[in-house]
C-alpha positions in Angstrom: 26.0 -23.6 10.4 24.9 -21.6 13.4 22.0 -19.2 12.4 22.9 -15.4 13.5 21.7 -14.5 16.5 18.5 -12.2 17.7 19.1 -8.6 18.4 17.1 -9.3 21.9 20.1 -11.6 22.6 22.6 -9.2 22.1 20.8 -7.1 24.7 19.9 -4.6 21.8 16.9 -3.0 19.9 16.3 -0.9 16.6 15.4 3.0 17.1 12.3 3.0 14.4 13.2 7.1 13.8 17.0 7.1 13.7 18.0 3.6 13.1 20.3 3.8 15.9 21.0 0.5 17.8 20.2 1.0 21.4 20.5 -1.1 24.8 17.2 -3.2 25.3 17.1 -1.8 28.8 16.6 1.8 27.4 13.2 3.3 27.0 14.2 6.2 24.9 16.9 6.4 21.8 20.0 8.4 23.3 20.3 10.1 20.0 16.8 11.5 18.9 15.1 10.7 22.3 12.3 8.7 20.2 10.4 5.9 22.5 11.9 2.5 22.1 10.1 -0.9 21.3 11.4 -4.1 20.4 8.5 -4.7 18.2 6.3 -1.8 16.6 3.4 -1.6 19.2 0.1 -3.4 18.1 1.5 -4.0 14.7 -0.6 -6.7 13.6 -3.9 -5.2 15.1 -3.3 -1.6 13.4 -2.5 -3.3 10.2 -5.5 -5.1 9.9 -7.4 -1.9 10.9 -6.0 -0.4 7.7 -6.4 -3.0 5.5 -10.0 -3.9 6.2 -10.7 -0.2 5.9 -8.8 0.2 2.7 -10.8 -3.0 1.7 -13.9 -1.4 2.4 -13.1 1.6 0.3 -12.2 -0.1 -2.6 -15.8 -1.0 -3.5 -16.7 2.4 -3.9 -13.9 3.5 -5.6 -14.6 1.1 -8.3 -18.3 1.5 -8.5 -18.4 5.6 -8.5 -17.5 7.5 -11.3 -13.8 8.5 -11.1 -14.1 11.3 -13.9 -16.7 13.1 -16.1 -15.9 13.0 -20.0 -17.8 15.8 -22.0 -16.5 15.2 -25.8 -18.6 17.8 -28.3 -21.4 18.0 -26.2 -21.8 14.4 -25.3 -21.1 13.6 -21.6 -20.4 10.6 -19.8 -19.1 9.5 -16.4 -16.6 6.4 -16.5 -15.7 4.2 -13.5 -11.9 2.5 -13.0 -12.5 -0.3 -15.5 -15.1 1.6 -17.8 -12.2 4.1 -18.2 -9.7 1.6 -19.1 -12.2 0.3 -21.7 -13.0 3.8 -23.2 -9.1 4.3 -23.5 -8.4 1.0 -25.0 -11.0 1.4 -27.4 -9.5 4.8 -28.1 -6.5 3.4 -29.3 -4.6 4.7 -26.1 -3.8 1.1 -24.8 -0.7 2.2 -22.8 -2.9 4.5 -20.7 -5.3 1.6 -20.5 -2.8 -0.8 -19.4 -1.1 1.7 -17.1 -4.6 2.3 -15.5 -5.6 -1.4 -15.2 -2.2 -2.4 -13.3 -1.8 0.8 -11.1 -5.8 0.6 -10.1 -6.6 -3.3 -10.3 -3.6 -5.3 -10.2 -1.3 -3.3 -7.5 -4.3 -2.7 -5.1 -5.5 -6.6 -5.1 -2.2 -7.8 -5.0 -1.4 -5.7 -1.7 -4.4 -6.9 0.0 -3.9 -10.7 -0.6 -0.1 -10.3 0.1 -0.5 -8.5 3.5 -3.5 -10.3 4.5 -1.1 -13.7 4.1 1.8 -11.9 5.7 -0.5 -10.9 8.7 -2.3 -14.5 9.0 1.1 -16.0 8.9 2.7 -14.0 11.6 -0.5 -14.2 13.7 -0.3 -18.0 13.7 3.8 -17.9 13.8 4.2 -19.8 10.6 7.6 -20.8 9.4 6.5 -21.6 6.0 8.5 -19.7 3.1 9.8 -17.0 5.6 12.6 -16.0 3.2 9.9 -15.5 0.2 7.4 -13.7 2.3 10.1 -11.4 3.7 10.9 -10.5 0.2 6.9 -10.0 -0.6 7.1 -7.5 2.0 9.6 -5.2 0.4 8.4 -5.8 -3.0 4.8 -4.4 -1.9 6.5 -1.7 0.1 8.2 -0.6 -2.9 5.4 -0.6 -5.3 2.9 0.8 -2.8 3.7 4.4 -3.9 3.0 3.8 -7.4 -0.7 3.1 -7.0 -1.0 7.0 -7.3 -0.4 6.7 -10.9 -4.2 6.3 -11.6 -4.9 9.7 -9.6 -1.7 11.3 -11.5 -3.4 10.0 -15.2 -6.9 11.3 -14.4 -5.0 14.8 -13.3 -3.1 14.7 -16.3 -5.8 14.1 -18.8 -7.7 16.4 -17.2 -5.2 19.0 -17.3 -4.6 18.2 -21.1 -8.0 18.0 -22.4 -8.9 21.5 -20.9 -6.8 23.2 -23.7 -9.1 21.6 -26.3 -12.2 23.5 -27.5 -15.6 21.6 -26.9 -14.1 19.2 -24.7 -13.3 18.7 -21.0 -12.5 16.4 -18.5 -13.6 16.6 -14.4 -12.5 14.3 -11.5 -15.5 12.6 -9.7 -16.0 11.2 -6.2 -14.4 7.6 -7.2 -11.2 9.4 -7.4 -11.4 10.3 -3.9 -12.1 7.0 -2.6 -9.2 5.2 -4.4 -6.7 8.1 -3.4 -7.8 6.8 0.2 -7.2 3.1 -0.4 -3.7 4.1 -1.7 -3.0 6.0 1.3 -4.4 3.5 3.7 -2.7 0.7 1.8 0.5 2.4 2.2 0.0 3.1 5.8 -0.7 -0.7 6.4 2.6 -1.7 4.7 4.3 0.8 6.7 2.6 -0.5 10.0 3.5 -4.1 9.6 6.8 -5.0 11.5 8.4 -7.3 9.0 10.2 -8.7 11.9 7.4 -10.6 13.0 7.6 -12.9 10.1 11.1 -14.2 11.6 9.9 -14.2 15.1 8.8 -18.0 14.4 12.2 -19.2 14.9 12.4 -18.1 18.6 9.0 -18.0 20.3 11.4 -15.8 23.3 11.1 -12.8 21.2 8.7 -10.6 22.2 
């Protein structure tokens, strides 16, 4: 069975802004006048930079406290993991599980998957190309849900304020975690998934 042709073989390229199929010789999109590129410019370098920055910020995001809890005059600061333990011990296992998945599982999964996609694209590997494409779509979908941890802290802080003699305040760690989420989302957006399939045709730039 003959594989489908590449867009470059048909003399076409896609506009990243409006999705219009344009001629390969066009420099600007005739519909929205955006600059055209066969592939996202410096996709691998930009994705690596954003991913490494997110990985560096992920350390203080886990080491610094994300919230301060004062219950009946007894105050304590909690990191992400210690907050998970506190919610679990307090019987709120659903919130604990939600924070653990959104704050630990999802970011680590995105670090691993994006790193693997970048390495395979750089080496022009033909290994598990279809599965890698599915992984990219998966992490792009779940990336937005990583902000659940920030929303949970904000929601819990707002609810506790209604109780007398108790208070919860966000701390610096939640800022670092928010930056990690934003950077990983940008990394998945700057990575060009078409680089995965370029290994099938070395003539594609």
